[in-house]
N, C-alpha and C positions, 0 to 999 in steps of 0.2 A: 443391525450392528452400527454402532455410532464407533467403534474403537476405530477405525481406518479413516475412518472421514473427518475433513479439515475445512473449516470455515475461513477463506481467502477473501479480506475486503479490502477494495483500493478506495482509497479517499479522493474525495473532489467535491465540484458543485455541480448541480445538475444545470442543463440548459443551453441550447449554442453561444449564449454572451460569454460563459465560462469554458467553452471548448481547449482554447491554448493556451490557457492557464499554466504556470508555473506549479499552481495550488492544486491542480488536475492530473499531475503526473500518475498518481495512483491508478484514477481511471483509466487510463494508458496500456499500465499496465495491465490491469483487472481487464483490458478488451483484447490484449496479447494472449493472454491466459486462455481465455474463454474460446479464443479460436483454436489456439492447441490443442485445448477437451475438445473438440467440436462439437461445442453448447454454445446456445444462445440466449442473449438476455431476455429475460419476461417479466412482465411487472408479479412482484410476491408480496409478502407479509411483511409488515415495520418499515415501509417504504422504504423499498429496496427494489432495484431490478437483479435479478438473480439468473444466472446459470451454471447446471450441474452438469457435472460429468467427471472425468478420469486425469489425474497429472502423476506423473510418476509410479501408475499402477495402483492409485490411491484414490476413493472417492472425495469430490470435492464441490462444494461449494463457493461459489466466485460470486461476490456482490457488490453491488453498487450504491452505497447510500444517496434517498435522494430527498435528504432530511437538510440539505445544507451542509456546511463543513464543520459549522459549531456545534451541530445535533446530532455528528456520524454515530455519536453513542448508542444511540434510540433503536438506531439500524442494526448496529452490530453486535449490540449486547440482544435484542429480540430475537434476530437470526441464532444467534448462540444458545440461547436459552431455548430455542423450539428446535433445534438438532442436540439441543443435550451435549453441547462441548463446553469445553474447560477451556482456559486460557490457555493450556499446553497442546490444543487444536486447532486454535486460533492464531491467523496469520495479517497482520495490516498492511497495507501498501501506502508510503506516502512519500512526500514532497518534502527536504530535509534545508534547510536555511546556511546551516553549519557544515555540511559539504562542499565542493566544489562541484560542478557542474560537472556531469559525467561519471561520478562517483556511485557505486551501491555500497551499500553496508548492511549488517544483520546484525542483530541483536535480541535480547529476550529482555524485557524486563525494561526499566529507566523511568527518566523524566519524561514530561511532555514538551521539554527546551522548547517553550509558546506558541505551541502547535494545536490550536482550538479545536482540531478535529480529532489529535489523543487525548488531550485533555477531557474531552466527553467520553470518548471510549473509555477510561480508565476509570471515569467518574459510573458509567452506566455498569461495567464489567465490574465494580469493584474492586479491582488489582489491576496493577502495573504488570503482571508478570507474563502478559501473552507474548509471541513474535512479533518483531516490527522488520519490514524489508525498506530499509530508508534511501532514497532516489535525491542524489546534491540536484541541487537547483543554485549554489553559489548564492553569497550577500548581494544585497541591493548594492547599487552604486550610490558613492559620494554618502548623501544623508536621507535617502530615499528613507520613506517608513518602508519597514517588511511588509506591513499589512497590505501598502501598495503595489510593493514590487510582487508578492506571491499571485497577486491579480492580474498582472500582466502577462502577456504571452511572452511565448519565448523568443530571442532573436533568432533574426532569418540565419546565423551560422550554427547555434542552437538548432534548429530545426533540420536543418540537414543533418544531426549528429542524435535526433531522437530519438528516431526509430531504433536505433543502435543500444540507446540505452535502455529502451522500454524493453527491449529483448534481453540484455542484460539481466534485466531486474526481475524480467518474467525466469529468467533462469536460474536465478539466485532462490527464488519461489520453491522451483522444481526440484534445485538442488536439495533443502532445507526438509522438503518433504521426504523426497528418498536418503536422503544420507544424515542428514540432525543437522543440527545447528555448528558444530566445530569444524563438521566438513567444509558448510558453506562458508562458514568465515573464513577458513583458510585457504579457499578456492579464490575467494571475491575479496579478499582483504590484502592478496600478495603485494597489490601494487600501492599499498598504505604505508603512509610516512610511521615510525619509530612513535610519534606521540599519539597515533590515534588510540 
C-alpha cells in the first residue's frame, strides 16, 4: 500500500569534492534522516542512492540523487513514479540562498527561486505542488556569484553550527510527516520575522 509512504529527497551533488558545499545541505539532512530511520543508503534505480525505513511511524524512502543538482528531477520523478507517490507525498530538502544561515522553513509549492535542483524537480514532476524543507545558507558576500557561493564549503563558524542546523531540518521533515504542514510551519517559523 502506498498510502502512508513518503519520498524524501535531499538535494546535492555527488562525490567527495562537493561533500562540504552549501549546496549539499539537503544531502546532509538525508543522512540524518536515514540514521534516524536505522536505514542505509544503497545504490538504487533512477541514478539515486536510497534508504528505506520508518520515520514518524510512516514508511519513507529517503533518496540522494547522483545526477548532479541540475538533473535532480530525473531521480526524484523516477522514484516518485516507481512508488506511485504524488506530490502530496514528496518532500524535497534543499539549500536556500534567501534565508539566513541557520533558518529552516517549510512550504508546499512555489517557484524555484533560481535553484537549479528545484527547477529540474518541478520540470520532471510536472508540478510545483510538492513539499519543500528549505535550509538557510545566507546570501553570498559582496558581489560573489551565487553559483560560485553555493559550491563553496561552509565557513568554520558555520561548520560548528551545521550539525544542529541539519538536525533541525530533519526535525522539520519528521514533524511535517507526523503533524502536517501547518503544525510544522508554526513550530519552525516561530522565530520568523513578520515579513516572511
